[in-house]
C-alpha positions in Angstrom: 0.0 0.0 0.0 1.3 3.5 -0.9 2.3 5.7 2.1 0.1 8.6 3.0 1.2 12.0 4.3 -0.9 12.9 7.4 -1.5 16.6 7.9 -2.9 17.3 11.4 -4.5 20.4 12.8 -3.2 21.2 16.3 -5.9 22.7 18.6 -8.7 20.3 19.2 -7.3 17.7 16.9 -3.9 16.7 18.3 -4.1 18.5 21.6 -7.0 19.3 24.0 -6.4 23.0 23.9 -9.7 24.5 22.7 -11.2 25.1 26.1 -7.9 26.6 27.4 -7.7 28.9 24.4 -11.4 29.8 24.8 -11.0 30.8 28.4 -7.8 32.8 27.8 -9.4 34.6 24.8 -12.5 35.5 26.8 -10.4 36.9 29.6 -8.0 38.9 27.5 -10.5 40.3 24.9 -13.1 41.2 27.6 -10.4 43.0 29.6 -9.7 45.2 26.6 -13.3 46.2 25.8 -14.3 43.4 23.5 -16.9 41.4 25.4 -16.4 37.7 24.7 -17.1 34.3 26.3 -15.5 30.9 26.1 -18.8 29.5 25.0 -19.0 31.8 22.1 -15.6 30.8 21.0 -16.5 27.1 21.1 -19.8 27.7 19.2 -18.6 30.1 16.5 -14.9 30.5 16.2 -13.0 27.2 16.7 -10.0 27.2 14.5 -10.6 30.7 13.2 -7.8 33.2 12.8 -7.3 35.4 15.9 -7.5 38.6 13.8 -10.7 37.5 12.2 -12.3 37.1 15.7 -11.1 40.5 16.7 -12.4 42.1 13.6 -15.8 40.5 14.1 -15.9 41.9 17.7 -14.7 45.3 16.6 -17.7 45.7 14.3 -20.0 45.4 17.4 -17.9 47.1 20.1 -15.6 49.5 18.3 -12.1 49.3 16.8 -9.0 48.9 18.9 -6.1 51.2 18.4 -3.1 49.4 16.7 -1.0 49.6 19.8 -3.8 48.1 21.9 -4.4 45.3 19.4 -0.7 44.5 19.7 -0.9 44.4 23.5 -4.0 42.2 23.3 -2.3 39.6 21.1 0.9 39.7 23.1 -1.0 39.1 26.3 -3.1 36.3 24.8 0.0 34.5 23.5 1.8 34.7 26.8 -1.1 33.6 28.9 -1.9 30.7 26.5 1.7 29.5 26.6 1.6 29.5 30.4 -1.6 27.5 30.4 -0.3 25.0 27.8 2.9 24.3 29.6 1.0 23.8 32.9 -2.2 21.9 31.7 -2.1 20.8 28.0 -2.7 17.1 27.2 -3.0 15.2 24.0 -6.5 14.4 22.8 -7.6 11.1 24.4 -6.2 8.2 22.4 -4.1 10.4 20.1 -0.7 9.3 21.3 -1.5 5.6 20.7 -2.9 6.4 17.3 0.3 8.2 16.3 2.4 5.3 17.5 0.3 3.0 15.3 0.8 5.4 12.3 4.6 5.7 12.5 5.0 4.3 9.0 3.4 7.5 7.6 5.0 10.9 7.4 3.1 13.3 9.6 3.0 17.1 9.9 1.1 19.8 11.8 -0.7 22.5 9.9 -2.1 25.2 12.1 -3.7 28.6 12.0 -1.6 29.5 15.0 1.9 31.0 15.2 4.8 28.5 15.0 5.9 29.3 18.6 2.5 28.2 19.8 2.5 25.1 17.7 5.9 24.1 19.0 4.8 24.8 22.6 1.7 22.6 22.1 3.7 19.7 20.8 6.3 19.9 23.5 3.8 20.4 26.3 1.7 17.5 25.2 4.5 15.1 24.6 3.7 14.8 20.9 6.8 16.6 19.5 8.6 13.3 18.7 6.0 12.4 16.1 6.4 15.5 14.0 10.0 16.9 14.5 10.2 20.1 12.4 7.3 19.2 10.2 5.3 22.2 11.6 3.5 24.5 9.2 2.1 27.8 10.6 -0.3 30.1 8.8 1.7 33.0 10.2 4.8 31.7 8.4 3.1 30.7 5.2 0.9 33.8 5.3 -2.1 31.6 4.4 -4.9 31.0 6.9 -7.6 28.2 6.8 -10.1 28.0 5.1 -7.6 28.9 2.3 -6.8 25.5 0.8 -3.3 26.7 -0.2 -2.1 26.3 3.4 -2.5 22.5 3.1 -1.3 22.5 -0.5 1.9 24.3 0.6 2.5 21.8 3.4 2.0 18.8 1.0 4.5 20.4 -1.5 7.1 20.9 1.2 6.5 17.3 2.5 7.1 16.0 -1.0 3.7 14.4 -1.6 1.1 14.7 -4.3 -2.3 16.0 -3.1 -4.1 12.7 -3.6 -1.7 11.0 -1.1 -2.4 13.5 1.6 -4.9 13.2 4.4 -6.1 16.2 6.4 -7.2 15.5 10.0 -9.0 18.6 11.4 -11.8 19.2 13.9 -12.7 22.8 12.8 -15.0 23.7 9.9 -12.4 26.1 8.4 -9.8 23.3 8.3 -12.2 20.7 6.9 -13.2 23.2 4.2 -9.5 23.9 3.4 -8.7 20.2 3.1 -11.6 19.4 0.8 -10.9 22.4 -1.5 -7.2 21.4 -1.5 -8.2 18.2 -3.2 -7.1 15.9 -0.3 -8.7 13.2 1.7 -10.2 14.7 4.8 -11.1 13.3 8.2 -13.4 15.5 10.2 -12.6 14.9 13.9 -16.2 15.7 14.9 -16.4 16.3 18.7 -20.0 17.5 18.5 -21.9 15.2 16.2 -25.3 16.3 17.7 -24.6 19.9 16.6 -22.1 19.6 13.7 -22.6 17.8 10.4 -19.5 16.4 8.6 -19.5 17.9 5.1 -20.0 15.7 2.1 -16.7 14.3 0.9 -15.1 14.1 4.4 -14.9 11.1 6.7 -16.4 11.5 10.2 -14.3 10.5 13.2 -15.4 10.9 16.8 -12.3 9.5 18.8 -8.6 9.3 18.0 -8.7 5.5 18.4 -10.6 5.3 15.1 -7.8 7.0 13.1 -5.5 4.0 12.4 -8.3 1.9 10.9 -9.5 4.9 8.8 -6.0 5.5 7.5 -5.5 1.8 6.6 -8.8 1.9 4.6 -7.7 5.0 2.8 -4.3 3.4 2.0 -6.0 0.4 0.5 -8.4 2.6 -1.5 -5.4 4.2 -3.4 -5.0 0.9 -5.1 -8.4 1.2 -6.8 -10.1 4.0 -8.7 -11.3 6.7 -6.4 -15.1 7.6 -6.6 -15.8 11.2 -7.6 -18.2 11.7 -4.7 -18.6 10.0 -1.4 -20.6 10.8 1.7 -18.6 10.7 5.0 -17.1 7.2 5.4 -19.7 5.3 3.3 -17.1 4.7 0.6 -15.1 2.6 3.1 -17.9 0.6 4.7 
């Protein structure tokens, strides 16, 4: 079976950081005059670029001065790094899944800054699986849902698009992966509220990942269907 290149999102996919980020963002933004709650982040903004969130809030509550915006982001990054180093854990079952998938090249593709991604991998104990295969939107100047962020990662990893698999929990990442022309696994934490888009495979726990990747690997030896719904093509 041909090897696959596995392109993982970080927050909420590899590491259980979403609630930490939501709490820190609510604290920092509210302190600087942009009322925000952790619940709103979880419902509306998971995986979304920080500046996009700020711009949305500014439309309702007024624009921040450039120096204030810089202070807000600096405070957010520092507080989040402290929280990650003290509390961050891998998503349940993810470490075992990565051990089972060692034969595949793996990379992290995140909308966050590279420093944050490195901190997340180190704090969670997952750095050994990725090394320097870390792709940050801030470095590439491409933010999900722009599909070019995943295409750039595939190019640098040396894989054709059809041999790449995106694993992402956020809608913006799933959209980016699908539009990039890759296989996409939607790590759906909220199946009662979120629908996995057509063309993506739904996954609810990291323990499911090795079996899904094995089925995808086998499928590369046969003609790929033009359309499939979730994981029906692999049943």
